[in-house]
C-alpha positions as CSV (number, residue, x, y, z in Angstrom):
1,X,16.6,125.8,132.2
2,X,20.2,124.4,131.7
3,X,19.2,121.2,133.4
4,X,16.2,121.0,131.1
5,X,18.5,121.6,128.0
6,X,20.9,119.0,129.1
7,X,18.2,116.5,129.8
8,X,16.9,117.0,126.2
9,X,20.3,116.3,124.7
10,X,20.7,112.6,124.6
11,X,23.5,110.3,124.4
12,X,23.8,111.0,120.6
13,X,24.9,114.5,121.4
14,X,27.7,113.4,123.7
15,X,28.8,110.8,121.2
16,X,29.0,113.5,118.5
17,X,30.9,115.8,120.9
18,X,33.4,113.0,121.6
19,X,33.8,112.4,117.8
20,X,34.3,116.1,117.2
21,X,37.0,116.2,119.9
22,X,38.8,113.2,118.3
23,X,38.5,114.8,114.9
24,X,40.2,118.0,116.1
25,X,42.9,115.9,117.8
26,X,43.5,114.0,114.6
27,X,43.7,117.2,112.6
28,X,46.3,118.6,115.0
29,X,48.3,115.4,114.8
30,X,48.2,115.4,111.0
31,X,49.6,119.0,111.1
32,X,52.5,117.8,113.3
33,X,53.1,114.8,111.1
34,X,53.1,117.0,108.0
35,X,55.8,119.3,109.5
36,X,57.9,116.3,110.4
37,X,57.6,114.8,106.9
38,X,58.6,118.2,105.4
39,X,61.7,118.2,107.7
40,X,62.5,114.6,106.6
41,X,62.1,115.6,102.9
42,X,64.4,118.6,103.4
43,X,67.0,116.3,105.1
44,X,66.6,113.8,102.3
45,X,67.3,116.5,99.7
46,X,70.4,117.6,101.6
47,X,71.5,114.0,101.9
48,X,70.9,113.4,98.2
49,X,73.0,116.6,97.4
50,X,75.8,115.3,99.7
51,X,75.8,111.9,98.0
52,X,76.0,113.6,94.6
53,X,79.0,115.6,95.8
54,X,80.6,112.5,97.2
55,X,80.1,110.7,93.9
56,X,81.8,113.5,92.1
57,X,84.7,113.5,94.5
58,X,85.1,109.8,94.1
59,X,85.1,110.1,90.3
60,X,87.8,112.9,90.6
61,X,89.9,110.7,92.9
62,X,89.6,107.8,90.5
63,X,90.7,110.0,87.6
64,X,93.7,111.3,89.6
65,X,94.7,107.7,90.5
66,X,94.6,106.7,86.8
67,X,96.7,109.7,85.9
68,X,99.2,108.9,88.7
69,X,99.4,105.3,87.6
70,X,100.1,106.4,84.0
71,X,102.8,108.9,85.2
72,X,104.4,106.2,87.4
73,X,104.5,103.8,84.4
74,X,106.2,106.4,82.3
75,X,108.7,107.2,85.0
76,X,109.5,103.5,85.4
77,X,110.0,103.1,81.7
78,X,112.3,106.1,81.6
79,X,114.2,104.9,84.6
80,X,114.7,101.4,83.1
81,X,116.0,103.0,79.9
82,X,118.5,105.1,81.9
83,X,119.6,102.1,83.9
84,X,120.2,100.1,80.7
85,X,122.3,103.0,79.3
86,X,124.2,103.3,82.5
87,X,125.0,99.6,82.5
88,X,126.2,99.9,78.9
89,X,128.5,102.7,80.0
90,X,129.8,100.7,82.9
91,X,130.6,97.8,80.6
92,X,132.3,100.1,78.1
93,X,134.3,101.8,80.9
94,X,135.3,98.3,82.2
95,X,136.6,97.3,78.8
96,X,138.5,100.6,78.4
97,X,140.0,100.3,81.9
98,X,141.0,96.7,81.4
99,X,142.6,97.7,78.1
100,X,144.5,100.6,79.7
101,X,145.7,98.3,82.5
102,X,147.0,95.8,79.9
103,X,148.8,98.5,78.1
104,X,150.3,99.8,81.3
105,X,151.4,96.3,82.3
106,X,153.0,95.8,78.9
107,X,154.8,99.2,79.3
108,X,156.1,98.2,82.7
109,X,157.4,94.8,81.5
110,X,159.1,96.3,78.5
111,X,162.8,96.7,78.9
112,X,163.9,100.3,79.4
113,X,166.5,101.5,77.0
114,X,168.1,104.1,79.2
115,X,169.3,104.4,82.8
116,X,166.8,107.3,83.4
117,X,164.0,105.1,82.5
118,X,165.3,102.4,84.9
119,X,165.4,105.0,87.7
120,X,161.8,106.2,87.0
121,X,160.5,102.7,86.8
122,X,160.6,101.8,90.5
123,X,158.9,105.0,91.4
124,X,156.1,104.3,88.9
125,X,155.7,100.7,90.2
126,X,155.1,102.0,93.7
127,X,152.2,104.1,92.6
128,X,148.7,102.5,92.4
129,X,147.0,102.8,89.1
130,X,143.8,104.9,89.2
131,X,142.0,102.4,87.1
132,X,142.0,99.9,89.9
133,X,140.3,102.4,92.2
134,X,137.7,103.2,89.6
135,X,137.0,99.6,88.9
136,X,136.4,98.8,92.6
137,X,134.0,101.8,92.9
138,X,132.1,100.7,89.8
139,X,131.8,97.1,91.1
140,X,130.5,98.4,94.4
141,X,127.9,100.6,92.8
142,X,126.8,97.8,90.5
143,X,126.0,95.6,93.5
């Protein structure tokens, strides 16, 4: 009976059976591909989100750099102003010191009128003027 049934089936039946098997295999493969594509899409969304966060971080870093550059410019301007004022003060102190030294030299060369002034004069001549020390320090700091 089974042999009779198989002999009645012809090559068309086996061909259809092979096509059905290939169709089921293709359906299974499509399911696997769909799952993989879903995973790729999910990864792509995560990557897109990460790229967006990176862009925001870059924009924030750029804004921080611009603010730092502005602050540096302001600090440089303030420092330049302070240096100019310090140089003016140095010049003024130099003039005052030179004037004081000239006055002291004139006082030393003036003839003393009493003997006590003559006795005090050699002691004063041995002492160094503080203005010379100040001038040497100012010249070193200016360099």
